[in-house]
C-alpha positions as CSV (number, residue, x, y, z in Angstrom):
1,M,72.2,75.7,24.8
2,A,69.8,76.1,27.8
3,N,69.4,72.3,28.3
4,L,73.2,71.8,28.2
5,T,73.5,74.6,31.0
6,L,70.9,72.9,33.1
7,L,72.7,69.5,32.7
8,F,76.2,71.0,33.5
9,L,74.6,72.6,36.8
10,T,73.0,69.3,37.8
11,L,76.2,67.3,37.2
12,T,78.0,70.1,39.5
13,L,75.5,69.8,42.1
14,C,75.7,65.9,42.2
15,V,79.6,65.9,42.3
16,A,79.5,68.5,45.0
17,S,76.9,66.6,47.0
18,T,79.0,63.4,46.5
19,V,82.2,65.3,47.6
20,Q,80.4,66.7,50.7
21,R,79.2,63.3,51.7
22,Q,82.7,61.7,51.3
23,L,84.2,64.6,53.3
24,A,81.7,63.9,56.0
25,V,82.4,60.3,56.1
26,E,86.1,61.0,56.1
27,D,85.5,63.3,59.0
28,I,83.6,60.9,60.9
29,N,86.2,58.2,60.3
30,G,88.9,60.6,61.1
31,K,87.5,61.4,64.4
32,Q,86.9,57.6,65.2
33,N,90.5,56.8,64.2
34,L,91.8,59.7,66.3
35,E,89.7,58.4,69.4
36,E,91.0,55.0,68.6
37,D,94.6,56.4,68.3
38,L,94.3,58.2,71.5
39,S,93.1,55.1,73.5
40,I,96.5,53.6,72.6
41,V,98.2,56.2,74.8
42,H,95.6,56.9,77.4
43,Y,97.6,54.7,79.9
44,Q,100.8,56.6,79.5
45,P,101.8,58.7,82.5
46,E,102.3,62.4,81.8
47,Q,102.5,65.6,84.0
48,V,104.8,64.0,86.5
49,H,105.8,66.1,89.7
50,L,107.1,65.8,93.1
51,A,106.1,67.3,96.5
52,F,107.4,66.8,100.1
53,G,105.3,64.4,102.0
54,E,104.1,64.8,105.7
55,R,107.7,63.8,106.9
56,T,109.8,66.2,104.8
57,A,113.1,64.4,105.3
58,S,111.9,61.0,104.5
59,E,108.9,61.2,102.2
60,I,108.2,62.3,98.5
61,V,104.8,62.2,96.8
62,V,105.0,61.4,93.1
63,T,101.9,62.7,91.2
64,W,101.2,62.0,87.5
65,S,98.1,61.8,85.2
66,T,96.5,59.3,82.7
67,R,93.7,59.8,80.6
68,E,92.1,56.4,81.4
69,L,92.6,54.1,84.4
70,P,94.8,51.2,83.5
71,P,92.8,47.9,83.5
72,S,94.9,46.8,86.4
73,A,93.9,50.0,88.3
74,E,97.4,50.2,89.7
75,S,99.5,53.4,90.5
76,I,103.2,52.3,90.8
77,V,106.5,54.0,91.4
78,E,109.5,51.8,90.8
79,Y,112.7,53.4,92.3
80,G,116.0,52.9,94.0
81,L,119.4,54.3,94.7
82,T,121.0,53.2,91.7
83,D,118.3,51.3,89.9
84,L,114.5,50.5,89.9
85,T,114.9,48.0,92.7
86,Q,111.8,49.0,94.9
87,R,108.2,49.4,94.4
88,A,105.6,51.6,96.1
89,Y,101.8,51.6,95.3
90,G,99.3,54.3,95.7
91,K,95.9,55.2,94.2
92,A,94.2,57.3,91.5
93,I,91.3,59.6,91.4
94,R,89.1,60.6,88.6
95,F,89.1,64.2,88.0
96,V,86.4,65.9,85.8
97,D,87.0,69.5,84.8
98,G,84.0,71.8,85.2
99,G,84.0,73.1,81.7
100,T,81.4,72.2,78.9
101,K,83.2,69.2,77.6
102,Q,83.6,67.7,81.3
103,M,87.0,66.5,80.3
104,S,88.3,63.8,82.7
105,Q,91.6,62.2,83.6
106,Y,93.0,60.1,86.4
107,I,95.5,61.7,88.8
108,H,97.8,59.1,90.5
109,R,99.6,59.6,93.7
110,V,102.2,57.4,95.3
111,T,104.1,58.2,98.6
112,L,107.8,57.1,98.7
113,S,108.5,56.5,102.5
114,Q,111.5,55.8,104.6
115,L,113.9,57.5,102.0
116,K,117.5,57.8,103.1
117,P,118.7,61.3,103.7
118,N,121.2,63.1,101.3
119,S,120.7,60.4,98.6
120,S,119.9,60.4,94.9
121,Y,117.3,58.1,93.9
122,V,116.1,57.2,90.3
123,Y,112.4,56.5,89.7
124,H,109.6,56.2,87.0
125,C,105.9,56.0,87.6
126,G,103.0,54.2,85.9
127,S,101.8,50.8,85.6
128,E,102.4,47.6,83.4
129,Y,100.4,49.3,80.8
130,G,102.9,52.3,80.4
131,W,105.9,53.9,82.2
132,S,107.0,57.4,82.4
133,A,110.6,58.4,81.5
134,K,113.2,57.6,84.2
135,Y,113.8,60.6,86.5
136,Q,115.9,61.3,89.5
137,F,115.6,63.3,92.8
138,R,117.8,63.9,95.9
139,T,116.5,63.8,99.5
140,I,117.2,66.6,101.7
141,P,120.5,66.2,103.9
142,S,119.0,65.9,107.2
143,A,115.9,66.2,109.2
144,D,118.0,68.4,111.5
145,S,118.4,72.3,111.0
146,N,122.1,72.3,110.5
147,W,122.2,72.6,106.7
148,S,121.6,75.3,104.2
149,P,118.6,74.8,101.9
150,S,118.6,76.7,98.5
151,L,115.2,77.5,96.7
152,A,113.8,79.3,93.7
153,I,110.6,81.2,94.3
154,Y,108.1,82.9,92.0
155,G,104.5,83.3,91.0
156,D,102.4,84.1,88.0
157,M,104.0,81.7,85.4
158,G,101.7,80.7,82.5
159,N,101.7,78.4,79.6
160,E,102.3,81.3,77.4
161,N,105.2,83.6,77.9
162,A,106.8,81.5,80.5
163,Q,110.0,83.6,80.5
164,S,111.8,82.0,83.6
165,L,110.9,78.4,82.6
166,A,114.0,77.6,80.4
167,R,116.4,78.9,83.1
168,L,114.6,77.1,85.8
169,Q,114.7,73.8,83.9
170,R,118.3,74.2,83.5
171,E,119.2,75.3,86.9
172,T,117.1,72.5,88.3
173,Q,118.8,69.8,86.3
174,L,122.2,71.2,87.4
175,G,121.1,70.6,91.0
176,M,120.9,74.2,92.1
177,Y,117.8,73.9,94.3
178,D,116.4,71.7,97.0
179,A,112.8,72.8,96.3
180,I,110.7,75.2,94.2
181,I,108.0,77.5,95.6
182,H,105.4,78.7,92.9
183,V,103.4,81.3,94.8
184,G,100.1,81.0,92.9
185,D,98.8,81.8,89.4
186,F,99.4,78.8,86.9
187,A,99.0,78.2,83.4
188,Y,96.5,81.1,82.9
189,D,94.4,79.3,83.4
190,M,94.3,75.6,84.3
191,N,90.6,75.4,83.3
192,T,91.0,77.3,80.1
193,K,90.2,75.2,76.9
194,D,88.4,72.5,78.9
195,A,91.6,72.2,81.1
196,R,93.9,71.5,78.1
197,V,95.9,74.6,78.9
198,G,96.3,73.1,82.5
199,D,97.6,69.8,81.0
200,E,100.1,71.6,78.8
201,F,101.5,73.6,81.7
202,M,101.9,70.6,83.8
203,R,103.8,69.0,81.0
204,Q,105.9,72.1,80.6
205,I,107.0,72.2,84.4
206,E,107.7,68.3,84.3
207,T,111.2,69.1,83.5
208,V,111.5,70.9,86.8
209,A,108.8,69.3,88.9
210,A,109.8,65.8,88.2
211,Y,113.3,66.4,89.6
212,L,112.6,68.2,93.1
213,P,109.7,69.1,95.2
214,Y,107.4,71.8,93.6
215,M,105.3,73.3,96.4
216,V,102.5,75.6,95.5
217,V,99.7,77.8,96.9
218,P,96.8,78.9,94.9
219,G,96.1,82.2,93.3
220,N,93.2,84.1,91.8
221,H,93.6,82.6,88.3
222,E,92.9,79.0,90.0
223,E,89.5,80.2,91.2
224,K,87.2,78.6,88.4
225,F,84.9,75.8,89.7
226,N,86.0,76.3,93.3
227,F,89.7,75.9,92.5
228,S,89.0,72.4,91.2
229,N,91.9,72.1,88.9
230,Y,94.2,73.3,91.5
231,R,92.9,71.0,94.2
232,A,93.1,67.9,92.1
233,R,96.4,68.4,90.3
234,F,98.8,69.0,93.2
235,S,99.8,66.9,96.4
236,M,100.8,69.3,99.2
237,P,101.0,67.9,102.8
238,G,98.5,68.9,105.5
239,G,95.4,67.4,104.2
240,T,93.8,70.6,103.2
241,E,93.5,70.0,99.3
242,N,96.6,72.1,98.8
243,L,95.3,75.2,100.3
244,F,97.5,75.7,103.4
245,Y,100.2,73.6,105.1
246,S,103.7,74.0,106.5
247,F,107.1,72.1,106.3
248,D,110.6,72.5,107.6
249,L,113.8,72.8,105.7
250,G,117.1,73.3,107.5
251,P,116.8,76.3,109.8
252,V,113.5,77.6,108.2
253,H,109.9,76.7,109.0
254,F,107.9,77.4,105.7
255,I,104.2,78.1,105.8
256,G,102.2,78.3,102.7
257,I,98.5,79.8,102.7
258,S,95.7,80.7,100.5
259,T,95.1,84.5,100.3
260,E,92.1,83.7,97.9
261,V,89.9,82.5,100.8
262,Y,89.7,86.4,101.6
263,Y,88.3,87.4,98.2
264,F,86.1,84.5,96.9
265,L,83.6,84.5,99.8
266,N,80.9,83.1,97.3
267,Y,82.6,79.7,98.3
268,G,81.7,80.2,101.8
269,L,83.6,81.6,105.0
270,K,84.4,78.2,106.7
271,T,87.7,77.7,104.9
272,L,89.0,81.3,105.7
273,V,88.1,80.8,109.4
274,F,89.6,77.2,109.4
275,Q,92.9,78.6,107.8
276,Y,93.1,81.3,110.2
277,E,92.8,79.2,113.3
278,W,95.2,76.7,111.9
279,L,97.8,79.4,111.0
280,K,97.7,80.7,114.5
281,R,98.1,77.2,115.9
282,D,101.0,76.6,113.5
283,L,102.6,79.8,114.6
284,E,102.2,79.0,118.4
285,T,103.9,75.6,117.7
286,A,106.7,77.1,115.6
287,N,107.3,79.6,118.6
288,Q,107.6,77.2,121.3
289,P,111.1,77.7,122.6
290,E,112.5,74.4,121.6
291,N,111.0,74.7,118.2
292,R,112.2,78.2,117.6
293,A,115.7,77.4,118.8
294,K,115.9,74.7,116.3
295,R,114.2,76.4,113.4
296,P,114.6,80.1,114.2
297,W,113.5,81.5,110.7
298,I,109.7,81.6,109.7
299,I,108.8,82.5,106.2
300,I,105.0,82.6,105.1
301,Y,104.0,82.7,101.4
302,G,100.8,83.4,99.8
303,H,99.6,84.9,96.4
304,R,98.2,88.4,97.0
305,P,100.5,90.9,98.8
306,M,99.6,93.2,101.7
307,Y,101.6,95.9,100.2
308,C,102.8,96.9,96.6
309,S,103.4,100.1,94.7
310,N,102.1,99.1,91.3
311,E,99.9,101.3,89.3
312,N,96.6,99.4,89.1
313,D,93.4,99.0,91.0
314,N,94.5,95.7,92.8
315,D,93.7,95.5,96.4
316,C,97.4,95.8,97.6
317,T,97.4,99.5,96.4
318,H,94.7,100.3,99.0
319,S,95.8,100.6,102.6
320,E,92.9,98.3,103.8
321,T,94.2,95.1,102.2
322,L,91.9,92.2,103.1
323,T,94.7,89.8,104.0
324,R,96.4,92.5,106.1
325,V,93.6,93.8,108.2
326,G,90.9,91.3,107.6
327,W,87.2,91.8,106.9
328,P,86.2,95.5,106.2
329,F,85.1,97.5,109.3
330,V,85.1,94.5,111.7
331,H,88.9,93.8,111.0
332,M,88.5,90.0,111.8
333,F,91.0,87.5,110.6
334,G,93.7,90.0,109.5
335,L,97.2,88.3,108.9
336,E,99.5,91.1,109.7
337,P,99.0,91.2,113.4
338,L,99.8,87.4,113.5
339,L,103.0,88.0,111.6
340,Y,104.1,90.6,114.1
341,E,103.0,88.9,117.2
342,Y,104.6,85.5,116.3
343,G,107.8,87.1,114.8
344,V,107.5,86.0,111.2
345,D,110.8,87.0,109.5
346,V,109.9,87.0,105.8
347,A,106.6,87.3,103.8
348,I,106.7,86.4,100.1
349,W,103.9,87.2,97.7
350,A,103.2,87.3,94.0
351,H,100.2,88.6,92.0
352,E,101.8,91.7,90.6
353,H,103.7,90.9,87.6
354,S,106.9,92.5,88.9
355,Y,109.5,92.3,91.6
356,E,109.5,94.4,94.8
357,R,111.5,94.4,97.9
358,L,110.1,96.3,101.0
359,W,112.0,97.7,104.0
360,P,110.9,96.0,107.3
361,I,107.3,97.1,107.7
362,Y,104.4,96.8,110.0
363,D,101.1,98.8,109.5
364,Y,102.7,101.0,107.0
365,K,105.6,102.0,109.4
366,V,109.1,101.3,108.3
367,R,110.9,99.4,111.1
368,N,114.6,99.1,109.9
369,G,117.0,97.5,112.1
370,S,119.3,100.6,111.8
371,L,119.9,103.4,109.3
372,G,123.1,101.9,108.1
373,S,122.0,98.2,108.2
374,P,118.2,98.0,107.7
375,Y,118.0,94.2,107.3
376,E,120.0,93.6,110.5
377,N,117.8,92.9,113.4
378,P,114.7,94.5,111.8
379,R,111.9,95.3,114.0
380,A,109.1,94.0,111.6
381,P,108.8,91.3,108.8
382,V,110.4,91.9,105.4
383,H,108.0,91.6,102.5
384,I,108.9,90.4,98.9
385,I,106.8,90.3,95.7
386,T,108.0,88.0,93.1
387,G,105.2,87.6,90.3
388,S,107.4,88.0,87.2
389,A,108.1,84.6,86.0
390,G,106.1,85.4,82.8
391,C,102.5,85.0,81.5
392,K,100.4,86.3,78.7
393,E,99.3,89.2,80.7
394,G,102.7,90.8,80.5
395,R,104.3,93.1,83.1
396,E,102.9,95.2,85.8
397,P,103.6,99.1,85.7
398,F,104.6,100.9,88.9
399,K,103.3,104.3,90.3
400,G,105.1,107.4,89.2
401,K,105.9,108.1,92.9
402,I,107.2,105.1,94.7
403,P,106.2,104.9,98.5
404,E,109.0,105.4,101.0
405,W,108.6,101.8,102.3
406,S,109.5,100.3,98.9
407,A,113.3,99.7,98.8
408,F,113.7,98.2,95.3
409,H,111.4,97.5,92.4
410,S,112.0,96.0,88.8
411,Q,109.7,95.1,86.0
412,D,112.1,92.7,84.6
413,Y,110.9,89.2,84.2
414,G,112.6,86.8,86.6
415,Y,112.5,85.0,89.7
416,T,113.9,85.0,93.3
417,R,116.5,82.7,94.9
418,L,116.9,82.0,98.7
419,K,119.6,80.4,100.5
420,A,119.2,79.9,104.2
421,H,122.8,79.9,105.4
422,N,122.3,79.3,109.0
423,A,120.2,80.4,112.1
424,T,121.3,84.1,111.7
425,H,121.7,84.7,108.0
426,L,119.4,84.5,105.0
427,Y,120.4,85.6,101.4
428,F,118.0,86.5,98.7
429,E,118.7,87.5,95.1
430,Q,116.5,88.3,92.1
431,V,117.4,87.0,88.7
432,S,116.5,89.0,85.6
433,D,115.5,87.1,82.6
434,D,115.5,90.3,80.5
435,Q,119.3,90.6,81.3
436,G,120.3,86.9,80.5
437,G,120.1,85.7,84.2
438,A,121.9,88.7,85.8
439,I,121.4,89.3,89.5
440,I,119.5,92.7,89.8
441,D,118.9,92.7,93.6
442,N,120.3,91.1,96.6
443,F,120.4,91.5,100.2
444,W,121.3,89.7,103.5
445,L,118.8,89.3,106.4
446,I,120.6,89.0,109.6
447,K,119.0,88.4,112.9
448,A,120.7,87.6,116.3
449,Q,117.3,87.0,117.9
450,H,113.9,85.6,116.7
451,G,110.6,86.0,118.2
452,A,107.7,88.4,118.6
453,Y,108.7,91.9,117.5
454,S,107.2,93.4,120.5
455,E,109.7,91.7,122.6
456,L,112.9,92.3,120.5
């Protein structure tokens, strides 16, 4: 009996060893087959998105990714008013994520130039080794200021729990917007899981961003590896690796900035100083009489707010916000004095996973236009926080006692719509995803005169 038991155990071990070896071989073969399968689609474009070029009225930049560089090394967009009758060529750069696997991809950029105003174009992108789906976009009506742009604006939208995405996809494809502004914090995070989360997020927004310009600024969640995923994946104008830039739409001069240069000083001070000096020059140019007469509205946007009434330990709950007053003690490079001096009309922020509208404010003092019409000819910029598009971190609570400078606040998931009607009227409304797209807040900003608040 003992011999039989020993024989049985020996046979069992032999079978188990054979099965284990077979599984190991199958695993190796499976990985090899997977790699071979993946190589078939490495040239296929994905993560397609648009941005305004240096000439907002006549240029669109098309950006997409492939896992490998096609043998032809070509980056092509075929496009036209009714069919794919024209070709434009660009180039690709190899981006290597900073994670442990050092995952790489090729990011392609092609600029479409001399586009006709107020025209619908169809396009696809890729190479002879693989083309994207066919998309379309519409150019802005005019380089002049006498038209009324509509935008959707939000921040803090992730790959997971992207509450606003489906509604934004539908509204974009219905043609409701001329552009999107995403005010920082993407994917949560773009570098997570060796940048696979960033890849999936860019695929998610493709059904928005492939149809209209998707304008962006960085948030704190893009910080990893010195913002490398953010710098590489987007294509903003200005030549600053997407950190700060400006563009014009209708009667509005838009300015995008990085608030993160005030917080991640481990990457150096040069970018902060460079941005501050650039911003001052940009505002000076925008305030030249002929420019301010043509585009009277100035709207600035960046990720971290100067003011907020949320119940947390974030910087905006403190009175000495770095972006507002500048470096501690010496108060250098503070932005709020610039907004006041150059008559910035609206400042749009995110970071807090909520929505909040402030009364016109400067240095913690409410400066309403009048008691009955606070947003008519206000004497300071209007601040809006719109960081509730949805991410895995959930909602942000508010303080038990809301400050007197806060006019409205909500924890509902959602996003902000802006319509710049003309030189004197802006209209804002807040969409609630919790309430099926209902408008939970709206207001008109009305100004008969634009310029430095000290002179109004």
